[in-house]
N, C-alpha and C positions, 0 to 999 in steps of 0.2 A: 774726243770724237774724231780728231784728225788722224789718229793712229790707224784706224780701220781702213780708210781709203788708201793710205800709204802702203799698208800691208797688202791690200788687194792689188795695188799697182805693181808690187815687186813679185807677186806670185808667179806670173808668166815667165819672168826671168829665171827664178829659181827652178821652175818646172823644166825649162829649156836646158839649164845646166845639168840637172839630174838626168834628163833624157839623153843628153850628149854623153855624159859619163858612162851610163849603162851601155850605150851603143859602142863606145870606144873599148870598154872592157870586154865586151863579147867579141869584138873584132880581133883584139889582141889575143884573147883566149883561142879563137878559131885558128889563128896563125901559129900558135904554140903547139909543138908536138910533145905529147906526154907519153913516155915509154916506161914500162915496168919490166923488171927482170924475171918476174914469175907470173904465172897465170892467175887471174882473179879467182876468188872463191865462187862457188855456185851462187846464183842470184837468190835473194830471199823472196819468199812468197808474200805478196801484199794483197790481202783481200779488202777491196774498197768498194763502196756502193757507187752505182752509176749516178751521175749528175748531168741532167740535161744542159747542153751548152758548154760542157767541159770535157776534156780528154785527160785520162790519167797518164802522167809521165812517170813510169815506174822508177823505183830507186836503182842505184847502181853502186858499184865499188869504186872508190877513189884510192889512188896510189899516193902515199906520202913519203916516197923515197926509201922506206924501209919496212913499211907495213900497209895493210889494206884497212880502209875505214868505210863503213856503209853510209851512203847518202840516201835519206828517205825520199820517196817519190812525192809528187805533188800534182794537184789539178792545174791544167792549163786551159785558158779560154780557147774553145774550139775555133779553128779557122776553116772557113768555107772552102770546099774543093781541095783540101790538103789533108795529108795523113801524117801523123806523128811517128817519126822513127826514133826509138829510144836510145839513150846513151848506152855505150857498150865498149867492148874491148875486142880487137882483132889481132891475130898473130902477125908479127912483123919481124921476119927472120927468127932470131932466137929470143926476141922480146915480144911484148904485147903493147899495142898502140891504142890509146884512148880515142874513141870516136864520139864527139858530143851529139846529144840528141838534136833533132832538127825537123822542120816541117818539109814535106815533099809534096809537090803538086803533080 
């Protein structure tokens, strides 16, 4: 019986560690510049149903140093007064630079 209260007491600590790790990894990813030597293939068409309270973050191409791989899209919880800007690639000199998806207010 004592195991459950101890587990409940450690849950906030584990949740904080997980939240911090996610925050740090997204910060590091945002500061990392991903460049590709060739243009990404055309985006795939994803037909998804509308879901109240969610926004569809469309899939995108990821560069793996020598080839492209498709990353499927996913639903994101809608944020009030914000618009989702999808992941994409922009020309950067003779290369292509990855621009991560983000919320814009």
